[in-house]
C-alpha positions in Angstrom: -0.2 -0.1 -0.1 1.1 3.5 -1.1 0.9 4.9 2.4 2.6 8.3 1.2 -0.6 8.9 -0.7 -2.8 8.7 2.0 -1.3 11.2 4.6 -3.0 14.3 5.0 -1.6 17.7 4.1 -2.6 18.4 7.7 -0.1 16.1 9.1 2.3 16.6 6.7 2.5 20.4 7.4 3.4 19.4 11.3 7.5 18.8 11.7 8.4 16.6 14.3 9.3 18.4 17.7 12.8 20.2 17.7 12.6 19.1 21.3 12.3 15.5 20.3 14.8 15.5 18.4 17.6 16.8 21.2 16.0 14.3 23.5 17.3 11.7 20.9 20.7 12.7 20.4 21.0 12.7 24.1 19.7 8.8 24.2 23.5 8.7 22.4 25.3 10.1 25.3 26.8 8.7 28.5 24.9 10.2 31.2 24.1 13.6 29.9 23.6 16.8 31.9 20.1 17.6 30.6 19.1 21.3 30.8 16.5 20.6 28.1 13.9 19.0 29.9 10.5 21.2 30.3 9.0 19.4 33.5 9.9 19.8 37.0 12.4 17.5 39.0 10.5 17.4 42.4 8.9 14.3 43.5 5.1 14.7 43.7 3.9 15.3 46.9 2.4 12.6 48.9 -1.0 13.7 49.5 -1.3 13.6 45.7 -0.4 9.9 45.1 -1.9 9.0 47.9 -5.3 10.2 46.1 -4.8 8.8 42.9 -3.5 5.4 44.5 -6.8 5.6 46.6 -9.0 6.4 43.6 -7.6 3.0 42.1 -8.0 0.6 44.7 -11.3 2.4 45.2 -12.0 1.5 41.8 -12.4 4.9 40.3 -10.5 3.6 37.2 -13.7 3.9 34.3 -14.8 7.1 32.4 -15.9 10.0 34.2 -18.3 12.5 32.8 -16.9 14.6 30.1 -16.8 17.9 32.3 -14.9 16.2 35.1 -16.0 14.3 38.4 -18.2 16.3 40.6 -15.4 16.8 43.5 -12.9 18.2 41.4 -15.2 20.6 39.6 -16.3 22.0 43.4 -12.7 22.3 44.1 -11.3 24.2 40.9 -14.9 26.5 41.1 -13.8 27.5 44.7 -10.1 27.7 43.9 -11.4 30.3 40.4 -13.6 32.3 43.0 -10.6 32.9 45.3 -7.9 33.5 42.9 -9.7 35.1 39.8 -12.9 36.6 41.6 -15.0 34.0 38.7 -18.5 32.7 39.4 -18.3 29.4 37.9 -20.9 26.7 37.5 -25.0 26.8 37.6 -26.4 30.1 37.3 -23.7 31.7 35.8 -23.0 32.5 32.2 -19.2 30.6 32.8 -18.6 27.2 33.6 -15.6 25.2 33.3 -14.3 21.8 31.5 -11.6 19.4 32.9 -9.4 18.5 30.0 -6.4 16.1 29.2 -3.9 18.5 30.0 -4.0 22.2 29.2 -2.4 20.6 25.6 -5.9 18.7 25.1 -8.0 22.4 26.0 -5.9 24.1 23.3 -6.5 21.2 20.5 -10.4 21.5 21.6 -10.1 25.1 21.4 -8.6 25.4 17.9 -11.2 22.7 16.4 -13.9 24.6 18.0 -12.9 28.3 16.9 -10.8 28.5 13.7 -12.3 27.6 10.4 -9.8 26.6 7.6 -8.2 30.9 6.5 -9.1 31.8 9.9 -5.9 33.5 12.0 -4.7 33.2 15.5 -2.2 35.1 16.5 0.6 34.2 18.8 4.1 35.4 20.2 7.4 34.6 18.6 8.9 33.2 20.3 6.3 30.4 21.1 5.1 27.3 23.1 6.2 24.9 20.2 2.2 23.6 19.9 1.1 27.1 18.9 1.8 27.3 15.5 0.8 23.4 14.8 -2.6 24.1 16.2 -3.6 26.4 13.6 -2.1 23.8 11.0 -3.7 20.9 12.1 -7.2 23.1 11.2 -6.2 24.4 8.4 -6.1 28.1 10.1 -3.2 30.4 9.6 -0.9 31.5 12.8 0.5 35.1 12.4 3.7 35.6 14.6 3.7 38.7 16.7 7.2 39.3 17.4 8.2 40.0 20.9 11.9 40.6 21.1 13.7 41.6 23.3 11.7 41.7 26.5 9.4 38.7 25.3 6.3 40.4 26.3 3.2 40.2 24.2 1.9 43.9 24.4 -1.1 45.1 23.1 1.1 47.7 20.9 2.5 44.7 19.0 -0.3 42.9 18.6 -3.2 45.6 17.3 -1.2 45.6 13.9 -1.7 42.3 13.2 -5.8 41.6 14.0 -7.1 41.7 10.5 -10.8 40.6 9.9 -9.5 37.0 9.7 -8.5 36.8 13.3 -10.2 34.6 16.0 -7.8 34.2 18.7 -5.1 35.7 20.4 -3.0 33.8 22.4 -1.1 34.8 25.0 1.5 32.9 27.3 2.5 34.2 30.8 4.6 33.2 32.4 5.9 32.3 29.2 7.7 29.0 27.4 10.5 29.5 26.4 11.3 32.8 27.8 9.9 32.8 31.5 8.7 35.9 30.5 5.5 37.5 32.9 3.4 40.5 31.5 2.7 43.3 34.3 -0.8 43.7 35.5 -1.0 46.7 33.0 0.0 45.0 30.0 -3.0 42.3 30.9 -5.4 44.9 31.2 -4.3 46.8 27.8 -4.4 43.3 25.7 -7.9 42.3 27.4 -9.3 45.9 26.3 -7.6 45.4 22.6 -9.3 42.2 22.1 -13.0 43.3 23.3 -12.7 46.5 21.4 -11.7 43.9 18.3 -14.3 41.3 19.3 -11.3 38.6 19.2 -11.1 36.1 22.0 -8.1 36.2 24.1 -6.9 32.7 25.1 -4.6 33.3 28.5 -2.6 29.9 28.5 -1.0 30.0 32.1 0.2 26.4 32.9 2.9 28.2 35.1 0.8 30.3 36.9 1.9 29.6 40.3 5.5 29.4 38.8 5.7 33.3 39.5 8.7 34.9 41.3 8.4 37.2 44.0 9.3 40.6 41.7 6.3 39.7 39.0 3.6 38.9 41.3 0.9 41.3 41.9 -1.0 42.0 45.0 -3.9 44.4 43.5 -6.3 41.5 43.1 -6.4 39.8 46.6 -3.4 40.7 48.7 -2.0 37.3 48.2 0.3 37.8 45.3 -0.3 36.2 42.4 0.2 36.0 38.9 -0.9 38.8 36.5 -3.7 37.7 34.4 -6.2 39.4 32.0 -8.5 37.3 33.8 -8.3 39.0 37.0 -10.1 42.2 35.5 -14.2 42.9 35.8 -16.0 40.8 33.4 -13.2 39.4 31.9 -14.9 36.0 31.8 -16.9 37.0 28.8 -13.8 37.9 26.9 -11.1 35.7 28.0 -10.6 31.3 27.8 -8.6 30.4 30.7 -6.2 27.5 30.6 -4.3 26.2 33.6 -3.2 22.9 34.9 -1.7 20.8 37.6 1.5 19.2 35.3 3.9 21.9 36.1 2.7 23.0 39.4 2.7 19.6 41.2 5.2 17.7 38.9 2.5 15.7 37.4 2.9 16.2 34.0 2.4 12.3 32.8 -1.2 12.8 34.4 -2.4 14.9 31.5 -4.3 17.4 33.7 -5.7 20.6 33.0 -8.7 22.6 33.0 -10.1 25.6 30.9 -13.1 28.2 32.1 -14.8 30.9 30.1 -18.3 31.7 28.3 -20.4 29.0 29.0 -21.6 28.6 25.6 -18.2 28.0 24.5 -17.3 25.7 27.2 -20.3 23.8 26.2 -19.0 23.3 22.5 -15.6 22.6 23.7 -17.4 20.0 25.9 -19.4 18.5 23.1 -15.6 18.1 21.0 -14.0 16.4 23.8 -16.8 13.9 24.1 -15.6 13.0 21.1 -12.1 12.8 21.0 -10.5 12.8 24.6 -13.9 11.4 26.1 -12.7 12.7 29.5 -9.5 13.4 31.7 -8.0 10.5 33.2 -10.1 9.2 36.0 -7.7 8.4 38.7 -5.8 11.6 38.1 -8.8 13.8 38.7 -9.5 12.2 42.0 -5.6 12.5 42.7 -5.8 16.3 41.6 -8.5 16.9 43.9 -5.8 16.7 46.8 -3.3 18.6 45.0 -5.5 21.7 44.8 -4.8 22.0 48.9 -1.0 21.7 48.9 1.1 24.5 49.2 4.1 24.2 46.5 5.9 27.4 47.8 8.9 26.1 48.7 9.9 24.5 45.6 8.7 27.7 44.0 11.5 29.3 46.2 13.8 26.9 45.3 13.5 27.8 41.8 14.1 31.3 42.1 17.4 30.5 43.4 18.6 28.5 40.9 17.3 31.1 38.5 19.7 33.9 40.3 22.7 31.2 39.8 21.7 31.1 35.8 21.4 34.5 35.4 24.5 34.9 37.6 26.7 32.8 35.2 25.4 33.5 32.0 25.6 37.1 32.4 29.5 37.0 32.6 29.3 36.0 29.0 25.9 37.1 27.1 22.7 38.9 27.0 19.8 37.5 29.2 16.4 38.9 30.2 15.0 38.1 33.7 12.4 35.6 33.5 9.7 36.5 35.9 8.2 32.7 36.2 8.2 29.5 34.7 11.8 27.5 34.9 13.7 28.5 31.6 16.1 31.0 30.8 16.2 31.9 26.9 19.6 33.3 26.2 21.0 35.0 23.4 24.2 33.4 21.8 26.9 35.9 21.6 27.1 37.5 18.3 30.9 37.2 18.3 31.1 33.1 18.2 29.3 33.8 14.6 26.9 30.7 15.0 23.2 29.7 15.1 21.3 28.5 18.0 21.2 25.0 16.3 25.3 25.1 15.6 25.8 26.4 19.0 23.6 23.4 20.7 25.7 21.1 18.5 28.6 22.1 20.5 26.8 21.8 23.6 26.3 18.2 22.6 29.4 17.3 21.9 30.4 18.8 25.5 27.8 16.2 27.4 25.1 19.0 27.5 21.6 19.2 26.3 19.9 22.3 25.7 17.2 23.5 23.1 17.7 25.7 19.7 15.8 29.0 19.9 14.3 28.0 16.1 12.6 25.2 17.8 10.6 28.3 19.2 10.9 30.6 16.8 11.5 32.0 13.5 14.8 33.2 14.6 18.0 31.5 15.8 19.8 33.6 17.8 19.0 32.2 21.2 18.8 28.9 23.6 16.4 27.7 25.9 17.7 26.2 29.2 15.6 24.7 31.7 16.8 25.2 35.2 14.6 21.9 36.4 17.3 20.0 37.1 19.4 19.0 40.2 21.7 22.0 41.5 24.7 20.1 41.1 23.8 19.0 37.2 23.0 23.0 36.9 26.3 24.1 38.0 28.2 21.6 35.6 25.9 22.5 32.7 26.8 26.1 33.4 30.4 25.8 33.6 30.3 24.1 30.1 27.9 27.2 28.8 30.2 29.9 29.8 33.1 28.0 28.8 32.0 27.9 25.1 30.6 31.3 25.0 33.5 33.1 26.4 
């Protein structure tokens, strides 16, 4: 059979992840210093693990309702009320959907909102999934250049909006840069999207991983990630996407959720019914416990690691300060006359894994380093990077 003839254009348009290619190269190395992986290195807290174990032992192993188990939805409603001030659920114009990871929510949203030829504005640099979401549904990703500070502002977005624009994809804290927008920047972008009748999708998978100086106390006095969801009536104009994987170390559990206008959530639920069916049942039960676990010690530790990375890399290159997540997006010094891909090849020769900037951008001038790794490995990797850039 000629399989090549059968492959659809949407699949051909998508390349394998450049991150995966680096992982594959890493398999050939002996005990590499891995500064490439985008997942926490701390163990899942015991209460969360125990809740999932109990769910399995208590036979909560079958399908759940598409929207998510009732107890988790209740906890999420309480969380959203306390965090962003949204009333979610019965009697409200706002609802939520438990999804198979934040990626699941983004896939459903692109399927639901984008027709062939429609446009979605995304930042550049971007999370690797964003341009491919558009390709999968025959839409077009419009790139918003956010160099050198990596903030997606209303001023940068406005010239890109056209009659075909359906979505502005906003990611703060951002992958791969760790950039965090200010409260004012969030408000201005929300106002722009409202005025132009464009849905603002706020991808906040790293919302808990916001460092002290980037947090705002203006909403509830607790200091949280600035978000367009925090403004009055934002729930009418924002699809808020969050998850559990990065915050609690359960990336493999595939647990996320989204909240927004009820009519939109109903459509997403309909699509989930015929795609993912539901989020994993035992993961849902485990994440009921997650919402009561304090992760502040881990976040403080990561902030300390961030300081180490910035101190070392600034000896040899330009690095903007990431306000959240656990990445640094560092510029390769012009004096080296190397692309990101070429520099990464030199690092691999020295047993260090990082990701070239062209995986996340139309430019290839930077590299992404993840400091979600043990401190001794981080220090050894930084020694190599500094030596190569010096």
